[in-house]
C-alpha atoms as one frame of an Amber mdcrd trajectory, in Angstrom:
protein
  99.929-126.352  74.055  98.007-126.700  70.806 101.099-125.687  68.795 103.229
-128.189  70.727 100.680-130.853  69.990 100.777-129.917  66.312 104.582-130.032
  66.214 104.556-133.464  67.773 101.960-134.631  65.288 104.006-133.264  62.373
 107.155-134.835  63.647 105.495-138.221  64.072 103.932-138.039  60.637 107.162
-137.052  58.973 109.104-139.720  60.836 106.757-142.560  60.045 106.556-141.606
  56.396 110.304-141.589  56.046 110.905-144.827  57.941 107.871-146.875  56.951
 108.423-150.571  57.709 112.186-150.123  57.848 111.535-148.818  61.328 111.012
-152.411  62.500 114.413-153.426  61.134 116.178-150.527  62.786 114.375-151.318
  66.023 115.450-154.973  65.824 119.063-153.939  65.257 118.825-151.667  68.334
 117.387-154.480  70.440 120.071-156.873  69.178 122.750-154.434  70.306 121.119
-154.019  73.709 120.863-157.785  74.182 124.547-158.200  73.365 125.537-155.442
  75.732 123.308-156.871  78.433 124.846-160.336  78.091 128.358-158.900  78.355
 128.011-155.893  80.661 124.698-155.090  82.319 123.250-158.553  83.120 119.706
-157.236  83.414 118.489-160.371  81.639 120.294-162.566  84.175 118.534-160.859
  87.052 115.174-161.360  85.278 115.969-165.032  84.840 116.766-165.354  88.538
 113.506-163.671  89.551 111.515-165.868  87.203 113.236-168.952  88.511 112.493
-167.935  92.123 108.842-167.369  91.307 108.477-170.701  89.544 110.413-172.851
  91.986 108.646-171.347  94.980 105.216-171.990  93.466 105.721-175.468  92.091
 102.801-177.852  92.279 104.941-180.931  92.071 108.147-180.946  94.010 110.159
-183.838  95.494 109.719-184.623  99.137 112.489-184.226 101.692 114.438-187.466
 102.184 113.234-188.969 105.497 116.673-190.505 105.898 118.082-187.053 106.682
 117.632-185.794 110.250 118.915-182.437 111.493 119.973-182.025 115.111 119.331
-178.367 115.549 121.333-176.044 117.822 118.423-173.647 118.032 117.673-170.819
 120.418 115.872-173.205 122.737 118.982-175.420 122.903 121.251-172.402 123.527
 119.021-171.366 126.377 118.676-174.813 127.852 122.360-175.719 127.671 123.580
-172.338 128.951 122.559-173.263 132.504 125.325-175.884 132.669 127.666-175.147
 129.781 127.309-171.444 129.172 126.663-169.865 125.810 127.948-171.278 122.534
 130.509-172.687 121.849 130.073-175.410 124.480 132.971-177.625 125.566 133.666
-180.114 122.796 133.057-182.968 125.230 129.352-182.204 125.000 129.394-182.776
 121.301 131.611-185.801 121.701 129.156-187.393 124.130 126.324-186.815 121.690
 128.332-188.454 118.855 129.023-191.453 121.071 125.370-191.840 121.897 124.253
-191.509 118.295 126.860-194.006 117.111 125.274-196.658 119.266 122.217-196.447
 117.036 124.329-197.206 113.915 123.543-194.140 111.793 124.527-194.000 108.143
 126.470-190.806 108.699 127.078-188.068 111.290 127.686-184.804 109.513 128.899
-181.620 111.161 127.860-178.285 109.704 130.184-176.699 112.231 133.788-175.775
 111.689 135.939-176.718 114.705 138.723-174.362 113.736 140.537-173.749 116.976
 141.520-175.420 120.223 139.587-174.660 123.403 142.571-173.573 125.534 140.469
-173.530 128.674 139.249-177.148 128.203 142.112-179.176 126.760 140.778-182.391
 128.268 137.433-181.789 126.625 139.130-181.304 123.241 141.119-184.472 123.744
 137.995-186.431 124.535 136.261-185.096 121.462 139.240-185.938 119.279 139.273
-189.499 120.560 135.571-189.931 119.844 135.738-188.684 116.279 138.938-190.631
 115.631 137.022-193.807 116.353 133.975-192.651 114.338 133.949-194.221 110.859
 130.808-192.401 109.775 131.645-188.834 110.812 132.077-186.147 108.199 133.517
-182.673 108.752 133.441-179.427 106.764 136.268-177.473 105.452 135.704-173.774
 104.805 137.292-172.554 101.558 138.521-168.942 101.803 138.937-166.454  98.994
 141.445-167.467  96.352 143.229-164.143  96.676 144.630-165.446  99.984 145.993
-168.725  98.516 149.590-167.506  98.280 149.647-166.484 101.966 148.412-169.890
 103.057 150.670-172.763 104.103 147.984-175.380 103.643 148.645-177.561 100.622
 146.157-179.598  98.672 148.458-182.539  99.129 147.882-182.269 102.892 144.190
-183.076 102.586 143.668-186.864 102.666 141.855-188.459  99.772 141.927-185.553
  97.356 142.013-186.319  93.644 144.821-184.758  91.651 145.309-184.615  87.892
 148.576-185.839  86.372 149.706-182.278  85.768 148.575-180.973  89.176 150.827
-178.568  91.029 151.897-180.752  93.932 153.083-177.763  95.979 149.925-175.710
  95.455 148.663-174.007  98.557 145.146-172.805  99.154 143.350-170.720 101.715
 140.908-172.650 103.866 139.941-173.367 107.446 140.209-177.136 108.006 139.130
-178.929 111.229 141.516-178.390 114.097 141.134-181.968 115.279 143.309-184.551
 113.538 140.651-187.173 114.219 138.568-185.469 111.529 141.284-185.790 108.877
 140.218-188.953 107.135 140.185-189.701 103.419 136.692-189.290 102.009 135.331
-187.622 105.119 136.247-183.962 104.438 134.567-181.586 102.090 133.737-177.905
 101.677 130.466-176.496 102.849 130.764-173.082 101.269 127.551-171.436 100.075
 127.985-168.920  97.251 125.022-166.620  96.597 124.350-165.171  93.165 125.002
-161.534  92.363 121.728-160.522  93.986 122.718-162.208  97.256 120.311-165.118
  96.866 121.435-168.803  97.125 120.160-170.894  94.241 122.982-173.361  93.621
 125.652-175.338  95.479 129.282-175.623  94.446 129.955-179.351  94.461 133.610
-179.116  93.449 136.371-176.529  93.601 138.767-177.021  90.741 142.211-175.446
  91.173 145.566-176.105  89.555 144.850-179.739  88.885 143.255-180.447  92.234
 139.602-181.274  92.843 138.275-180.281  96.243 134.814-181.893  96.681 131.939
-180.427  98.612 130.699-182.081 101.784 127.378-183.263 100.250 129.279-184.914
  97.397 131.587-186.704  99.822 128.719-187.979 101.982 126.611-189.081  98.962
 129.579-190.987  97.518 130.103-192.663 100.886 126.538-193.950 100.822 126.546
-195.079  97.186 128.891-194.046  94.402 126.977-191.401  92.451 127.259-190.208
  88.887 130.396-188.321  87.984 128.185-186.094  85.866 127.012-184.211  88.934
 127.726-180.605  87.890 130.326-178.509  89.714 127.629-175.795  90.120 124.456
-177.660  91.092 121.142-175.823  90.793 119.290-176.860  93.930 116.003-178.699
  93.651 114.426-177.303  96.791 112.176-179.620  98.801 110.097-176.790 100.270
 110.145-173.891 102.663 112.470-173.786 105.689 112.093-176.662 108.211 110.848
-179.133 105.608 113.334-181.759 106.894 112.978-183.651 110.143 114.455-181.446
 112.910 115.165-182.383 116.483 116.443-180.021 119.145 120.072-180.544 120.207
 119.343-180.020 123.889 116.403-182.494 123.797 118.483-185.200 122.070 121.563
-184.625 124.197 119.641-184.608 127.490 117.764-187.759 126.583 120.544-189.866
 125.061 122.965-189.072 127.878 120.457-189.767 130.606 120.273-193.086 132.504
 116.903-193.898 130.999 116.541-192.502 127.462 112.948-191.949 126.363 113.598
-191.368 122.664 113.512-194.422 120.475 116.691-196.514 120.561 116.584-196.713
 116.737 115.795-193.062 116.202 118.998-192.452 114.238 119.551-195.979 112.824
 120.561-195.771 109.154 119.900-192.043 109.240 122.147-189.279 107.952 122.357
-187.037 110.966 123.396-183.447 110.347 124.409-181.351 113.333 123.992-177.652
 112.679 122.295-174.520 113.800 119.211-172.488 112.978 119.708-170.072 115.878
 119.836-166.517 114.488 122.470-165.649 117.071 124.937-168.057 115.332 124.450
-166.266 111.970 123.934-169.239 109.671 120.786-167.895 108.001 120.824-167.062
 104.313 118.355-165.799 101.652 117.461-168.427  99.094 115.089-168.849  96.178
 112.545-170.268  98.614 112.742-167.800 101.479 114.573-164.719 102.652 115.643
-166.519 105.782 116.719-170.077 105.145 118.903-172.076 107.590 122.349-172.816
 106.273 122.155-176.361 107.642 119.092-177.035 105.535 120.844-175.764 102.415
 123.483-178.400 103.119 120.755-180.968 103.619 119.109-180.009 100.379 122.368
-180.296  98.436 122.987-183.701 100.007 119.460-184.804  99.197 119.924-183.690
  95.554 123.267-185.523  95.323 121.839-188.697  96.799 118.873-188.815  94.424
 120.589-187.079  91.514 117.440-185.021  91.038 119.032-181.568  91.043 117.563
-179.076  88.594 118.983-179.077  85.143 119.061-175.815  83.274 120.082-174.573
  79.875 121.771-171.355  80.793 124.684-169.234  79.803 125.323-166.265  77.617
 125.131-168.016  74.267 121.685-169.656  74.757 120.372-166.388  76.208 121.630
-164.359  73.255 120.522-166.845  70.592 117.006-167.317  71.993 116.508-163.589
  72.609 117.565-162.696  69.074 115.396-165.445  67.598 112.248-164.162  69.315
 112.988-160.532  68.529 113.676-161.142  64.841 110.691-163.431  64.367 108.518
-160.626  65.799 110.287-158.189  63.488 109.471-160.209  60.416 105.809-160.355
  61.379 105.638-156.548  61.634 107.811-155.937  58.587 105.625-158.072  56.326
 102.461-156.674  57.832 100.830-159.868  58.960  97.193-159.489  59.896  97.371
-157.525  63.153  94.579-159.189  65.033  95.807-162.603  64.068  99.424-161.763
  64.885  98.464-160.238  68.243  96.777-163.498  69.179  99.661-165.636  67.967
 102.279-163.531  69.756 100.392-163.389  73.059  99.621-167.067  72.871 103.213
-168.038  72.086 104.670-166.025  74.978 102.200-167.447  77.438 102.831-170.863
  76.001 106.585-170.509  76.546 106.078-169.521  80.154 103.649-172.419  80.698
 106.162-174.778  79.071 108.904-173.544  81.404 106.607-173.988  84.450 105.644
-177.508  83.400 109.241-178.460  82.825 110.371-177.370  86.266 107.422-179.258
  87.816 107.588-182.521  85.900 111.055-182.810  84.486 113.311-181.140  87.094
 114.465-178.908  84.295 114.381-175.144  84.186 113.840-173.704  80.741 115.415
-170.300  81.032 112.979-168.315  78.868 112.128-165.296  81.017 114.676-162.864
  79.640 114.195-163.786  75.940 110.441-163.462  76.394 110.992-160.069  78.066
 112.984-158.764  75.110 110.371-160.078  72.639 107.533-158.463  74.594 109.484
-155.202  74.890 110.100-155.194  71.150 106.479-156.060  70.448 105.343-153.182
  72.678 107.472-150.562  70.954 106.610-151.858  67.517 102.940-151.928  68.389
 103.056-148.290  69.514 104.719-147.368  66.258 102.136-149.266  64.288  99.355
-147.486  66.155 101.046-144.103  65.672 101.039-144.652  61.957  97.387-145.441
  61.980  95.439-142.760  60.223  92.878-142.284  62.852  95.458-141.770  65.550
  97.378-139.387  63.367  94.308-137.274  62.967  93.627-137.279  66.597  97.167
-136.276  67.382  97.525-133.572  64.777  94.361-131.896  63.786  91.980-132.102
  66.730  89.262-134.030  64.968  87.081-136.415  66.869  84.354-138.763  65.754
  81.665-136.435  67.172  83.011-133.188  65.669  80.105-131.098  64.279  82.070
-130.226  61.173  85.512-130.312  59.718  87.371-128.021  57.392  89.049-129.373
  54.308  91.905-127.961  52.229  91.999-129.685  48.851  94.904-129.566  46.406
  94.157-131.137  43.000  97.420-131.865  41.189  97.247-132.506  37.442 100.253
-134.364  36.029 100.608-133.815  32.346 102.903-136.065  30.384 103.415-137.034
  26.790 103.297-140.665  27.961 100.707-142.488  29.985 101.932-143.000  33.528
 101.211-146.400  34.971 100.343-147.487  38.492 103.923-147.942  39.486 104.901
-144.418  38.464 101.898-142.916  40.238 102.816-144.807  43.412 106.262-143.177
  43.243 104.662-139.774  42.866 102.414-140.506  45.777 105.369-141.565  47.878
 107.189-138.356  46.999 104.196-136.233  47.993 103.863-138.091  51.242 107.462
-137.298  52.097 107.031-133.663  51.167 104.096-133.175  53.561 104.640-132.762
  57.271 101.050-132.904  58.313  98.689-135.937  57.964  97.050-135.902  54.612
  94.696-137.951  52.482  96.223-138.711  49.068  94.161-140.225  46.260  95.217
-141.072  42.702  93.385-140.898  39.424  95.121-142.442  36.417  94.636-141.671
  32.777  93.851-145.283  32.004  90.247-144.819  33.213  87.606-144.777  30.578
  84.696-142.449  29.951  84.480-139.069  31.576  87.087-139.985  34.176  89.643
-140.375  31.425  89.435-136.619  30.866  91.122-135.981  34.165  94.332-137.677
  33.028  96.828-138.483  35.712  95.800-136.610  38.794  96.529-136.644  42.509
  94.107-135.246  45.029  95.716-134.203  48.348  93.443-133.132  51.214  94.031
-131.831  54.720  91.187-132.365  57.146  91.122-130.482  60.453  89.036-128.881
  63.092  87.895-125.407  61.965  90.300-123.423  64.101  92.856-120.849  63.074
  95.879-122.761  64.298  94.933-125.909  62.432  93.985-123.962  59.349  97.341
-122.088  59.192  99.305-125.254  59.717  97.510-127.048  56.897  97.851-124.081
  54.532 101.589-123.727  55.224 101.999-127.449  54.565 100.091-127.116  51.298
 102.024-124.038  50.094 105.291-125.773  50.896 104.208-128.809  48.891 103.142
-126.602  45.970 106.510-124.805  45.936 108.511-128.062  45.886 106.194-130.147
  43.713 107.667-129.617  40.246 111.252-130.041  41.487 110.379-133.252  43.260
 108.644-134.677  40.209 111.633-133.755  38.060 113.965-135.610  40.462 112.034
-138.772  39.808 113.088-138.694  36.132 109.725-139.928  34.969 108.992-140.805
  31.307 107.606-137.931  29.264 109.052-135.261  31.648 105.662-134.504  33.314
 104.583-131.019  34.150 102.393-130.418  37.180  99.609-127.941  37.873  97.952
-127.445  41.228  95.432-125.296  42.979  94.116-124.894  46.517  90.470-124.939
  47.530  89.129-124.678  51.079  85.696-125.770  52.200  83.806-127.282  55.134
  82.033-130.616  55.652  79.169-130.927  58.060  79.097-134.135  60.092  75.823
-135.403  58.609  75.996-138.955  57.433  73.192-138.555  54.913  74.964-135.818
  52.956  78.661-136.547  53.420  79.131-138.041  49.969  77.395-135.121  48.302
  79.444-132.569  50.232  82.689-134.325  49.253  81.681-134.465  45.583  80.889
-130.722  45.644  84.247-129.853  47.167  86.006-132.107  44.710  84.272-130.419
  41.759  84.968-126.926  43.111  88.659-127.793  43.497  88.837-129.083  39.903
  87.134-125.974  38.602  89.541-123.802  40.541  92.490-125.748  39.080  91.186
-125.414  35.517  90.164-121.735  35.952  93.630-120.917  37.203  95.094-122.650
  34.141  92.680-120.864  31.837  93.458-117.496  33.413  97.156-118.119  32.919
  96.565-119.073  29.271  94.473-115.928  28.631  97.057-113.781  30.330  99.825
-115.289  28.186  97.705-114.752  25.061  97.186-111.043  25.898 100.834-110.631
  26.569 101.666-112.049  23.143  99.114-109.749  21.444 100.510-106.715  23.244
 104.004-107.787  22.241 102.967-108.196  18.573 101.211-104.802  18.575
């Protein structure tokens, strides 16, 4: 385990020394590639944006109120149970619905909207169907849905766009174009400006967040039912987007609901008790929240949201033109993500003050989230910043770990088992004398130091003495002191010694490769000693070790010189 820990420490030390600050550039390039791949293939960022949007929109402080003009007549479970005694389970004879429409019309509503597709004839009640068709034929404020089917079925369909009354066609529209859809069976519903789609398309995660207000196909524009109804009330802006991000009014059942059975029973009775003007100037939507009729969908607001209320919300948004605006798409996502990542990269690369940068980065990310939250509360605008912030934070986290890993204290902890409360440490000192016919300046000595750093695998302390110093220090010339500090254990000791011997063996060759002025020659020696963890004598202990190492270096040189002299004398003799 200890050896594995040492290997990991050596690898980290070697890696960080080779990469230095270029690591941040390589990391930024990697993140840039990931962001581009995500935008085009994986869509992880899109899912994050959706989750962030859901969280913000669900927890808004300021949100618009539901339009009191909209009333939903609900075919709920209570209505199914109450009506089943006389009319059986759903679907009821269409005459029932026709009678309700007749009664509501007497109160002069602004619109009667069906969120029900009457797709087939009731072959067992033809008279009931005929009655219903007559009622809706006379109704000038009734609106009916048309269910758009998958485009892959368009060629098999015989329904043409030109068959739908009131559709807008471009000059180059395909007049024979067919499309797959389920229109109302009753011809009384086929009126210009009274038909529209009520399809709800969830996002990739199955959650409904937007409403398709127009289907564009081969030169034809098929409007959605909310758009048709809103235009019938007051012509609205043509800028309403085809894909409208819904500005939710609240949780399910925010709108005014009344039970179908209650309304039907009362309005068709001899003495109605409900107000005679209950539906006057109202937009009445007839739909269902009964789970048995399967019109419940997950939305950004709730996992179970009535489909009829999604329609009401889209209509409300269209009427008031207060749908949510959002700056979204691949290009903004990519540009903003890259901007945040590369700004963070520059801060690490140029070594901005860490504490100050940490504060700025954290504050900026929180500030962006707060800005996004304020915008969706006050401006009906969603600033899509979640994914770019995620990438910036992810980059910051990795870069921060790297920065910490290169920190000397952490390196020691990782590699040589030293802690602040160690009783003593062992030190291996290598003094390196660099002898040159020319004085080597600071820049050259930094190159030498860099070369030594790269040669060492283990964490080391490297100090430089230059020959420009005056007095007694000038006698040392250009010198580098390399030291390994470790816990006094055999494993650490052997690792440090092997690292030192490897450096010694490569040293002259590495210096030669630098092609320094004066062709320097290097001399080195190794000295091992211990330092007791006593604050009062630490400096003295270090000075002693330093002096012993220098003496060892010079004695080794002197011994070599004497040996060479004896060799010459023997040779002369």
